[in-house]
C-alpha positions in Angstrom: 114.6 -135.5 85.6 117.0 -133.4 88.7 117.8 -134.1 91.9 120.3 -132.6 94.3 123.2 -135.1 94.9 125.9 -134.3 97.7 128.9 -135.9 96.0 132.6 -137.1 98.3 135.6 -137.3 96.0 137.8 -139.6 97.9 142.2 -138.7 97.8 143.6 -140.0 94.8 145.7 -143.2 94.9 148.1 -143.0 92.1 150.5 -146.8 90.8 152.5 -146.2 88.6 150.8 -144.3 85.4 147.6 -144.6 86.6 145.4 -142.8 89.1 142.1 -143.3 90.4 139.9 -141.0 92.6 137.2 -142.6 95.0 133.6 -141.1 94.4 130.8 -141.1 96.3 127.2 -139.7 95.7 124.1 -139.9 97.3 120.5 -137.6 97.5 119.9 -134.9 99.7 116.6 -135.3 100.6 114.5 -137.9 100.9 117.9 -140.1 101.2 115.9 -143.7 101.4 113.9 -143.0 97.9 117.2 -142.4 95.9 120.3 -144.9 95.9 123.5 -144.2 96.8 126.6 -144.1 93.9 129.9 -145.5 95.1 132.0 -145.6 92.1 135.6 -143.7 90.8 137.2 -142.0 88.7 140.8 -143.2 86.8 143.1 -141.6 84.6 145.3 -143.0 82.3 148.1 -141.5 80.2 147.3 -143.8 76.4 150.4 -141.6 74.8 151.9 -137.9 75.0 149.2 -136.2 73.6 146.0 -138.5 74.9 144.9 -139.5 78.4 141.7 -141.9 79.3 139.2 -140.8 81.7 137.2 -143.6 82.7 134.2 -143.0 85.2 133.0 -146.8 87.2 130.3 -147.3 89.8 127.4 -149.4 91.2 124.5 -148.6 93.3 121.6 -151.0 94.7 117.9 -149.5 94.0 115.9 -148.5 97.0 112.4 -149.5 98.0 113.3 -153.0 98.0 111.7 -155.8 95.2 109.5 -152.9 94.1 112.8 -150.6 93.7 114.7 -153.4 91.3 112.0 -153.5 89.1 112.3 -149.9 89.1 115.4 -149.7 88.3 115.4 -152.5 85.5 112.6 -150.8 83.5 114.0 -146.9 83.5 116.1 -145.7 86.3 119.4 -147.7 85.0 118.8 -146.0 82.1 118.2 -142.5 83.9 121.3 -143.6 86.3 123.5 -143.6 82.8 122.5 -140.4 81.8 123.9 -138.9 84.4 127.2 -139.6 83.9 128.0 -136.9 81.5 127.2 -134.2 83.8 130.0 -135.8 86.0 132.1 -135.2 84.2 
């Protein structure tokens, strides 16, 4: 499944040894049929040669109760499958 999305990348926030970058993506058309995902990408050193990359996010399914049922049945798996493409 493919869908063109607009991605917004916020200003990085650095605290001590880790950095988080806010992200948001949403469908370009038709917007009301697809959820908007809001999340962040975090970078944290594990040791001198390894850095941990964490991607997290949330979304609300569109279309009310029907959207929730579709999300539970299929779309959550589709959304989770898109994360490697983000990386």
